[in-house]
C-alpha positions as CSV (number, residue, x, y, z in Angstrom):
1,A,7.9,25.5,9.5
2,E,7.7,21.7,9.6
3,D,7.9,18.9,7.0
4,P,4.7,16.8,7.1
5,E,6.4,14.3,4.7
6,R,9.2,13.7,7.3
7,N,6.9,13.1,10.2
8,F,6.5,16.8,10.9
9,M,10.1,17.4,11.6
10,P,10.9,21.1,12.0
11,S,12.4,23.0,9.1
12,T,14.8,25.8,9.3
13,G,16.2,28.4,6.9
14,R,15.4,31.7,5.4
15,L,12.0,32.7,4.0
16,T,13.1,33.5,0.5
17,R,9.4,34.1,-0.5
18,C,6.6,34.9,1.8
19,I,3.4,36.1,0.2
20,T,0.3,36.1,2.4
21,P,-3.3,35.9,1.2
22,E,-5.4,39.0,1.3
23,Q,-6.9,39.7,4.7
24,S,-10.6,40.5,4.9
25,A,-13.6,40.3,7.2
26,S,-13.4,36.5,6.7
27,V,-9.6,36.0,6.8
28,R,-7.2,37.0,9.5
29,I,-3.4,36.4,9.6
30,D,-1.4,36.6,12.8
31,T,2.3,36.4,12.1
32,G,5.6,37.7,13.3
33,V,7.7,37.0,10.2
34,V,8.2,38.6,6.8
35,E,10.0,37.7,3.6
36,G,13.7,37.4,4.4
37,S,13.1,36.3,8.0
38,E,15.2,33.5,9.4
39,I,13.6,30.4,11.0
40,S,16.2,29.3,13.5
41,M,16.7,25.9,15.0
42,F,16.6,27.5,18.5
43,Y,13.1,28.9,18.5
44,D,9.5,28.0,17.9
45,P,9.0,27.1,14.2
46,M,5.6,28.8,13.9
47,I,5.2,31.1,10.8
48,A,1.6,32.3,11.2
49,K,-1.9,31.6,12.5
50,L,-4.5,31.7,9.7
51,V,-8.0,32.2,10.8
52,S,-11.2,32.0,8.6
53,W,-14.8,32.8,9.3
54,G,-18.0,31.7,7.6
55,K,-21.7,31.6,8.3
56,D,-21.3,27.8,8.7
57,R,-18.5,25.3,9.0
58,Q,-18.4,24.5,5.3
59,Q,-18.2,28.1,4.3
60,A,-15.4,28.7,6.8
61,I,-13.5,25.6,5.4
62,D,-13.9,26.8,1.8
63,T,-12.6,30.3,2.8
64,M,-9.6,28.6,4.6
65,Q,-8.9,26.5,1.5
66,D,-8.8,29.6,-0.7
67,A,-6.5,31.4,1.7
68,L,-4.1,28.4,1.9
69,D,-4.0,28.2,-1.9
70,G,-2.8,31.8,-1.9
71,Y,-0.2,31.5,0.9
72,V,3.2,31.3,-0.7
73,I,6.1,30.1,1.4
74,R,9.5,29.3,-0.2
75,G,13.0,28.6,1.3
76,I,11.8,26.2,4.0
77,Q,9.4,23.3,4.2
78,Q,6.0,24.1,5.6
79,N,2.7,22.3,6.4
80,I,0.3,24.1,4.0
81,P,-0.2,21.0,1.7
82,F,-1.1,18.9,4.7
83,L,-3.5,21.5,6.1
84,S,-5.2,21.7,2.8
85,A,-5.5,17.9,2.7
86,L,-6.8,17.9,6.3
87,L,-9.5,20.4,5.4
88,K,-10.8,18.0,2.7
89,H,-11.0,15.0,5.0
90,P,-14.7,13.9,5.5
91,E,-14.2,13.4,9.3
92,F,-12.7,16.9,9.6
93,I,-15.5,18.4,7.5
94,A,-18.0,16.6,9.8
95,G,-16.3,18.0,12.9
96,N,-15.3,14.6,14.3
97,L,-11.9,15.6,15.8
98,T,-9.7,13.9,18.4
99,T,-6.1,14.4,19.5
100,G,-5.4,11.1,17.6
101,F,-6.7,12.4,14.3
102,I,-3.4,12.3,12.4
103,D,-2.5,8.8,13.8
104,D,-6.0,7.5,12.9
105,Y,-6.3,8.9,9.3
106,F,-2.6,9.6,8.3
107,A,-1.1,6.5,9.9
108,D,1.1,5.9,6.8
109,G,2.4,9.5,6.7
110,F,1.6,12.2,4.2
111,E,3.0,12.8,0.7
112,S,1.6,15.7,-1.2
113,I,2.8,14.3,-4.5
114,S,0.7,11.1,-3.9
115,Q,-2.5,13.1,-3.2
116,E,-4.7,12.6,-6.2
117,P,-5.4,16.1,-7.6
118,E,-9.1,16.8,-7.2
119,A,-9.0,18.7,-10.4
120,P,-6.2,17.2,-12.6
121,L,-7.6,18.9,-15.7
122,L,-7.1,22.3,-13.9
123,M,-3.4,21.5,-13.5
124,V,-3.1,20.3,-17.1
125,A,-4.8,23.4,-18.3
126,V,-2.6,25.8,-16.3
127,A,0.6,24.0,-17.3
128,T,-0.5,24.1,-21.0
129,E,-1.4,27.8,-20.8
130,L,2.0,28.7,-19.2
131,Q,4.0,26.7,-21.8
132,F,1.9,28.2,-24.6
133,R,2.8,31.7,-23.4
134,D,6.5,30.8,-23.4
135,D,6.2,29.3,-26.9
136,R,4.3,32.2,-28.3
137,F,6.9,34.6,-27.0
138,A,9.7,32.5,-28.5
139,A,7.8,32.3,-31.8
140,T,7.5,36.1,-31.9
141,L,11.2,36.5,-31.4
142,H,12.1,34.0,-34.1
143,A,9.4,34.8,-36.7
144,G,9.0,38.5,-36.4
145,D,5.4,39.5,-36.5
146,R,4.0,36.0,-37.0
147,E,2.1,34.9,-34.0
148,L,1.5,31.4,-32.6
149,N,-2.3,31.2,-32.1
150,Q,-2.8,27.5,-31.5
151,S,-0.7,24.4,-30.7
152,E,-0.8,20.8,-29.7
153,Y,0.9,19.2,-26.7
154,V,1.2,16.1,-24.6
155,V,1.2,16.9,-20.9
156,D,2.7,14.4,-18.5
157,L,1.1,15.1,-15.1
158,N,2.6,12.9,-12.3
159,G,3.3,10.2,-14.8
160,K,0.0,10.3,-16.7
161,D,-0.1,11.6,-20.3
162,Y,-2.9,14.0,-21.5
163,E,-3.3,14.9,-25.2
164,V,-4.0,18.7,-25.4
165,R,-4.9,21.2,-28.0
166,I,-4.8,25.0,-27.2
167,E,-6.2,27.9,-29.1
168,Q,-5.8,31.5,-28.2
169,K,-9.0,33.5,-27.7
170,P,-9.5,37.3,-27.2
171,E,-9.9,36.8,-23.4
172,G,-7.8,33.7,-22.6
173,S,-7.6,30.3,-24.3
174,T,-9.7,27.3,-25.1
175,I,-7.9,24.1,-24.1
176,T,-9.2,20.7,-25.3
177,I,-8.0,17.8,-23.2
178,G,-9.1,14.6,-24.8
179,D,-12.8,15.3,-25.5
180,T,-13.2,18.0,-22.9
181,A,-13.0,21.6,-24.0
182,L,-12.2,24.2,-21.3
183,D,-12.0,28.0,-21.4
184,I,-9.2,29.4,-19.2
185,S,-8.1,32.9,-18.4
186,L,-5.0,33.3,-16.2
187,S,-3.3,36.3,-14.6
188,A,0.0,37.3,-16.2
189,N,2.7,35.2,-14.6
190,A,5.9,37.2,-15.4
191,G,7.8,35.3,-12.8
192,K,4.9,35.2,-10.2
193,I,4.3,32.0,-8.2
194,R,0.7,32.7,-7.2
195,L,-1.7,32.8,-10.1
196,D,-5.4,33.6,-10.2
197,G,-7.7,32.6,-13.0
198,K,-11.0,31.2,-14.2
199,L,-11.7,27.8,-15.6
200,D,-15.0,27.6,-17.3
201,G,-16.1,30.6,-15.2
202,S,-15.0,29.2,-11.9
203,H,-12.3,31.2,-10.0
204,F,-9.2,29.4,-8.8
205,T,-5.8,30.2,-7.2
206,I,-2.9,28.0,-8.0
207,Q,0.9,28.2,-7.4
208,A,3.3,27.4,-10.2
209,D,7.1,27.0,-9.9
210,R,9.4,26.4,-12.9
211,L,11.6,23.4,-12.2
212,G,13.9,23.1,-15.3
213,I,11.6,21.8,-18.1
214,N,8.8,20.9,-15.7
215,W,6.2,22.9,-13.8
216,K,5.4,22.2,-10.2
217,L,1.8,23.1,-9.5
218,T,0.3,23.3,-6.1
219,H,-3.5,23.4,-5.5
220,R,-5.7,22.3,-2.6
221,G,-2.9,20.3,-0.9
222,C,-2.0,18.5,-4.1
223,V,1.3,18.8,-6.0
224,G,1.5,18.1,-9.7
225,I,4.7,17.8,-11.6
226,A,3.8,18.7,-15.2
227,R,5.9,18.4,-18.3
228,V,4.4,20.0,-21.4
229,M,5.9,18.5,-24.7
230,R,5.3,18.6,-28.4
231,P,3.8,15.2,-29.5
232,R,7.0,14.0,-31.1
233,V,9.1,15.0,-28.0
234,A,6.6,13.0,-25.9
235,E,7.1,9.9,-28.0
236,L,10.8,10.1,-27.5
237,N,10.5,10.9,-23.8
238,R,8.7,7.6,-23.3
239,L,11.9,5.9,-24.5
240,M,14.2,7.6,-22.1
241,P,15.6,5.4,-19.3
242,V,14.4,6.1,-15.8
243,K,17.1,7.3,-13.5
244,V,17.3,5.1,-10.4
245,P,17.9,7.1,-7.2
246,P,20.9,6.1,-5.1
247,D,20.4,3.6,-2.3
248,M,20.8,5.5,0.9
249,S,19.6,2.7,3.2
250,R,23.2,2.2,4.4
251,F,23.3,5.6,6.0
252,L,21.8,7.3,9.0
253,L,20.8,10.8,7.8
254,S,19.9,13.8,9.8
255,P,16.1,14.2,9.3
256,M,16.4,18.0,10.0
257,P,18.9,20.8,10.4
258,G,20.0,20.7,14.1
259,L,22.7,20.1,16.6
260,L,24.1,16.6,17.1
261,V,23.9,16.2,20.9
262,K,25.5,12.7,21.0
263,V,26.3,9.6,19.0
264,S,25.2,6.6,21.0
265,V,27.3,3.9,19.1
266,S,30.9,3.3,18.1
267,E,32.5,2.1,14.9
268,G,32.4,-1.7,14.6
269,E,29.5,-2.0,17.0
270,Q,26.6,-4.3,15.9
271,V,23.2,-2.7,16.3
272,K,19.7,-4.0,16.4
273,A,16.6,-2.5,14.8
274,G,15.1,0.1,17.1
275,Q,18.4,0.7,18.9
276,E,19.3,4.4,19.7
277,L,22.0,5.7,17.4
278,A,22.1,9.4,17.9
279,V,20.3,12.4,19.3
280,V,19.7,15.6,17.3
281,E,18.4,18.8,18.9
282,A,16.2,21.2,17.0
283,M,13.5,23.7,18.0
284,K,14.2,23.1,21.7
285,M,13.4,19.4,21.2
286,E,15.7,16.4,21.3
287,N,15.0,13.8,18.6
288,V,16.2,10.3,19.1
289,L,17.3,8.6,15.9
290,T,17.1,4.8,15.9
291,A,18.2,1.9,13.7
292,A,15.8,0.9,11.0
293,Q,17.3,-2.6,10.8
294,D,20.1,-4.8,12.1
295,G,23.6,-3.9,11.0
296,V,27.1,-3.0,12.0
297,V,28.5,0.6,12.3
298,E,31.2,0.9,9.6
299,S,32.1,4.5,10.1
300,I,30.8,7.6,12.0
301,K,30.7,10.8,9.9
302,A,29.8,13.4,12.5
303,A,30.7,14.2,16.1
304,A,28.7,15.5,19.1
305,G,28.5,19.3,18.8
306,D,28.4,19.4,15.0
307,S,25.7,21.5,13.3
308,L,23.9,19.2,10.9
309,A,22.2,20.0,7.6
310,I,19.1,18.1,6.5
311,D,20.0,14.7,5.1
312,Q,23.6,15.0,6.2
313,I,25.2,11.6,6.8
314,I,25.8,10.8,10.5
315,I,26.6,7.1,10.3
316,E,27.5,4.6,7.6
317,F,26.5,0.9,8.1
318,G,28.0,-2.4,6.8
319,Q,26.2,-5.8,7.0
320,A,25.6,-7.4,10.4
321,S,27.6,-10.6,10.8
């Protein structure tokens, strides 16, 4: 229970979903939590140990990747996307490991959304199939016995558009993405997150979460945000203004849920980049929060002893004089 996109800060909360991969002679899971368990700020954040076996290193890695694809955790942040990305790294595959591996090869941090999907067409195909199922169901409701057997879409995957045509077949669908035709069969979703299927005969496991009008797809440590649209809707979507996120650089935010042990500055005080501002305790560890840049403390929004939520404002800054 940690967030690799926040420098592996611990994550706390309730496991709203916890679905483990199937154990076998090649996959073992050691765990002490179940769906509904609470990951507290006061104890070790470990969820499970996942162990794989193979006749050689590559087979063991492949087995581990498949198991991670099928491990569903919701309600808290976890390191599964990072572990999947780690398993794909050439130096890890070669067995060239040191205690400085993360510092050496992930020096700029980790972002699952920025990882280039190793199979973007798989994500496009899955999103299209899921949307097509929804549209077919809606068409049946509105048009009685008339079925929707084919359709055309534009799929926006992480900001890149794909023109797609889908046609229903007796055992799945044929999806044409550009000039590439793919046969896909997918397990019935019916609200399920973990989906199994075949793409041109190759088995895959993928996780799909509905986020409003988008699909969030997770596979092999990569996250794809897919929006499946009719061509005309896609044209109009390109004209929509981009919402600019609010500027939060004027605030010191709690990077994790925890206990505010102390605030090291006072209102009106000028601070320098790197100066200690506050200390937050979580998972038996004290985390020192420092200033990212020079500034002046305008107001203090929390006091020692407060329980903090993630991204809760601790300090607001003005401009240094």
